[in-house]
C-alpha positions, -999 to +999 in steps of 0.1 A: -063-184-718-094-167-703-105-154-738-102-190-751-123-204-724-150-177-728-152-182-766-153-220-762-182-218-737-202-196-761-195-220-790-205-251-770-237-235-756-247-222-790-240-255-808-259-275-782-288-251-784-289-253-822-286-291-823-313-296-797-337-271-812-334-287-847-337-322-833-368-313-813-383-297-844-381-331-861-353-324-886-344-357-901-307-349-904-305-351-866-321-385-862-287-399-854-289-384-819-314-411-810-294-439-827-271-454-800-249-472-825-246-444-850-209-436-858-216-398-859-231-399-824-203-421-812-178-396-825-196-368-807-196-388-774-159-393-777-155-355-782-175-349-751-151-372-731-122-351-744-140-319-735-145-332-699-109-342-695-096-309-710-118-288-687-107-308-656-071-303-666-072-266-677-098-250-656-092-266-622-114-281-596-122-250-575-125-222-602-158-204-596-185-197-621-191-160-626-213-143-600-233-112-607-247-081-589-282-080-576-290-052-601-284-077-629-314-098-619-339-085-645-367-111-644-380-141-624-363-174-630-380-191-660-396-224-651-386-251-675-391-288-681-415-304-655-430-277-633-455-297-612-447-334-605-477-356-600-462-386-583-482-396-552-453-391-528-445-356-541-482-345-540-485-357-504-453-338-494-465-306-512-499-309-495-480-310-461-459-280-471-429-304-473-427-308-436-423-346-438-396-342-465-362-360-461-331-357-482-313-391-481-276-397-487-269-434-494-248-458-514-210-459-510-210-441-476-200-450-441-236-445-429-268-436-446-282-403-434-312-381-441-322-345-433-354-327-431-359-294-449-357-276-416-324-292-408-310-283-442-321-247-437-304-246-403-270-255-418-246-228-429-261-211-460-246-198-492-262-173-516-249-168-551-262-148-581-253-168-612-265-172-647-285-203-657-277-214-692-302-237-709-293-260-737-323-246-755-305-213-759-318-190-732-302-178-700-314-161-668-296-145-639-310-154-605-300-156-568-299-191-553-297-198-516-289-231-499-264-253-481-232-265-497-235-301-509-199-311-499-203-308-461-236-327-463-219-356-481-192-355-454-218-362-427-224-395-445-187-403-450-180-409-487-161-441-492-128-439-511-141-459-541-170-436-548-167-417-581-201-402-588-232-388-571-265-400-587-294-375-580-328-391-577-359-368-581-397-369-577-400-354-612-420-378-634-408-362-665-422-389-689-448-415-688-445-449-706-466-480-709-447-494-679-453-463-658-436-431-648-400-423-659-384-403-631-358-377-637-323-384-625-289-368-630-253-374-619-220-357-614-185-366-605-173-358-570-154-327-583-186-310-592-204-324-560-177-308-538-174-275-557-180-246-534-208-233-556-227-266-557-256-261-533-288-277-522-310-248-530-342-240-511-344-203-519-347-183-551-344-145-553-348-140-516-380-161-514-388-198-508-380-219-538-413-222-558-427-256-569-422-246-606-385-242-600-379-274-581-392-271-545-383-282-519-347-288-530-330-281-563-294-289-569-272-261-584-240-271-602-231-237-615-204-247-640-229-268-659-258-264-683-294-263-669-303-299-673-275-307-648-295-288-621-320-315-610-352-303-594-374-320-568-344-338-554-349-365-527-319-389-527-282-387-535-266-420-541-228-424-541-216-449-566-186-461-586-205-469-618-233-451-637-243-480-659-270-495-636-292-463-637-317-455-664-301-464-697-266-462-683-256-428-696-258-410-662-290-389-665-324-386-682-312-363-709-278-381-714-299-412-719-316-394-747-286-381-765-272-352-745-237-348-732-233-363-697-208-337-685-227-306-697-200-282-686-198-246-697 
């Protein structure tokens, strides 16, 4: 069984990397990825649903992603995607060394709560050395330090009907005629409460750099890199993902990527 899971992960990672690389390069045969009613894309989306259901059934909720030895950290964590948000609120917080920063938990909770960066750093910390796998085909081993997301959610009191966490970010990843398009992602509560899912404020025994998502980057270690949102400021508990963005559960899922992104 373990051999099957490992081989399947390599296949999925490699296939996703190949597909995204060719699509970004402008290959016409991959135009269907942007066509929401294309039958090939719809078939792929159904396969993703089956993959999600199979992984939940076979792997289990609490199985850990592999962790590595410190000697296996061979380079700095590669910055990727947006590396320096330019929204006014983020630039203000950065100029103040993130002292006014608050992480807000809201939505389907008993009470809305927020935490300063200092408060998050004073909570019980977890460090883990894991491998970041990017859909573009590269990977990097790094040490992440932060507080587990699950106990933070518990302080807000997640209501029984909640199914997902929506992660809102300062990251203005795209600009349109109507203004900035802000990065967002989401996960189910299984991934949110996984013991390796942390609100990371440290990278390789140093303060998390801006280029890697400061002040807070979410780490969901059993998922691909685009599921690790940077510049996080709000977590919203919901029972439906359709009201956000284009309704697919994240910026990249809205643009053709798999919502689950599991590896």
